[in-house]
Steps between C-alpha positions, in 0.01 A plus 500: 500500500179666380587820696840508331347472154244772575778725638712446188205580275428820692866600488519438125183708449642785707828498309320484163268786599780730618581775256851496366695822493508668159812437297744784553599696191864540408670746740586734211159477327409835342145486646617513863456833674229763525305623198239773460217511247334843458136494384433863410156426350372406845737720703660205677823304514598146595821380661632147446777357719635179349704333771784248467302229686241476219240716670372845412324782679267722297333824605228645282288786641377357836574139410802315632555146373768237516565231245731218409652518156704287259716648228766325291864602529522584128253653256341306215634524145263797454655681799209453748503355848193295588379624840260275693348655807256381767350732769550355848394800715284808440365767737161498328511866395454647150787536251554782248230346274251491790523120519575268789741217418402160633757281676587209273478704178754371252639704211750433223658797329802562286768756598730670251775733621628816336871459419582752777355259761308782670167444321282206410164426344263233625314333211221248455714290263838502331412799283464864580139522386340492850736644763496728799787720605757616501593384846789714622770375736488680836756292684768267371528126524519326834823332591 
């Protein structure tokens, strides 16, 4: 009986410790696809591939990272999508800013799209006071 209890406790711990898959965004979400951010001040560009399974692939200079993200299906009343992102893999090389992103880094940003759907800004909050961009669509939404 004791072995059974210990086995059940270990199984419960393993299940609890397993990482759940990120929630998938809506199939027609405007964020899905490949986006490019040009950084002319540093002579560099970044490419963001937001995939329909809730993961993204980012290349920035020599860095390649993967993350899991959450984004609501609809924007807030102010027109912004809250984007939560957590780095799950990184090749340990420097990005356009000369930094190395640590696995586990979590970021929350706010995305606002141009009415055309081919540009967006990424902002620190639901205002346009502290934003980077524009990000330009390179490839359309996934199906």
